[in-house]
Residue, then its C-alpha position, 0 to 999 in steps of 0.5 A: x642703161x643697156x650696153x650693146x656689144x657688136x661682134x668683131x667684123x670678119x677679117x681677111x687679108x690679100x696680097x693686093x686689093x687692086x682697087x682705089x680709095x673711094x675718098x681720093x683715088x689712091x691705091x686701096x689698102x683696106x676694103x670695108x663691108x658695112x654692117x648696113x650693107x654696101x662697101x667702101x675702099x680706103x687708101x692707107x691714109x684714109x683707113x687710118x684717119x677713120x679707123x675708129x669709125x670703120x671698126x664700129x661700122x664694119x661687118x667685114x674687112x679685107x686688109x692688104x698684106x703688110x698694111x699696118x692699120x690703126x683699126x687693129x688697136x681699137x678692137x680685139x681680134 
């Protein structure tokens, strides 16, 4: 069995994203650049709910300053 190790996504922070969640329309806390192309934006609730999957699929992340995202626990940064 071959184990694939993907590189950690690029991580940036910003004072405010100024966007809304693609799931519910609330103020965004996390923007995800997907490894397959495209991007998604999540509020704090949805970012934390889907943290494990986001970490697996992200090529890049932008986190709003002060947001305590659960995804930090799923990956070594």
